[in-house]
C-alpha positions in Angstrom: 14.1 2.8 15.4 11.3 0.5 14.4 12.6 -3.1 14.7 9.6 -4.6 13.1 10.0 -6.1 9.6 8.6 -4.0 6.7 5.8 -6.7 6.4 4.8 -6.3 10.0 5.0 -2.5 9.8 2.8 -2.5 6.7 0.1 -4.9 8.1 0.1 -3.0 11.4 -0.4 0.3 9.7 -3.3 -0.8 7.4 -5.0 -2.5 10.4 -4.7 0.7 12.4 -6.7 2.5 9.8 -9.4 -0.2 9.8 -8.4 -2.5 6.9 -9.4 -6.1 7.7 -6.2 -7.7 6.6 -7.1 -11.2 7.4 -5.4 -12.5 4.2 -2.0 -11.2 5.2 -0.2 -12.7 2.2 -2.8 -11.2 -0.1 -2.3 -7.7 1.3 1.5 -8.0 1.2 1.1 -8.9 -2.5 -1.1 -5.9 -3.0 1.4 -3.6 -1.3 4.3 -5.0 -3.3 2.4 -4.7 -6.5 1.7 -1.1 -5.7 5.4 -0.5 -5.3 6.2 -2.4 -8.5 3.7 -0.1 -10.4 5.3 3.0 -8.9 8.8 1.6 -9.8 7.4 1.3 -13.3 6.7 5.0 -13.4 3.0 4.7 -12.8 1.6 7.7 -10.9 0.1 7.4 -7.5 -3.4 8.3 -8.6 -3.2 5.6 -11.3 -1.9 3.0 -8.8 -4.8 3.8 -6.5 -7.2 3.5 -9.5 -5.5 0.2 -10.6 -6.0 -1.1 -7.0 -9.7 -0.2 -7.0 -10.2 -1.9 -10.4 -8.4 -5.0 -9.3 -10.2 -5.2 -6.0 -13.7 -4.0 -6.8 -15.1 -5.5 -3.6 -12.8 -3.4 -1.4 -14.1 -0.1 0.0 -12.7 2.8 -2.1 -11.1 4.2 1.1 -8.9 1.1 1.2 -6.7 1.7 -1.8 -5.1 5.0 -0.7 -4.2 3.7 2.7 -2.8 0.4 1.4 -0.7 2.1 -1.2 0.6 4.8 1.2 1.4 2.1 3.8 3.2 0.0 1.2 5.3 3.0 0.1 6.3 3.7 3.7 7.2 0.1 4.3 8.5 -1.3 1.0 9.4 1.6 -1.3 10.0 4.8 0.6 11.8 6.3 -2.3 8.3 7.0 -3.7 7.1 9.0 -0.6 7.2 12.3 -2.5 4.7 11.0 -5.1 2.3 10.0 -2.4 2.5 13.5 -0.9 4.0 12.2 2.3 7.5 13.6 1.8 
């Protein structure tokens, strides 16, 4: 099993795909916000769009990896929606 905390798992995963997560708390908040939106019945594509709107300075490739990593770490019940079932 993975004995890292969900937070460590999330940060490690997004860094592996090249996200410069220097602001760890900021990225943890982004990940948790994505899960909160999914919990609120927002679709995956809309959550990614919301992320891009909120973080216009981020590369567009960042949103899908952050959202997917957040789902795996913080709200795995949404994995089917992310197409990672």
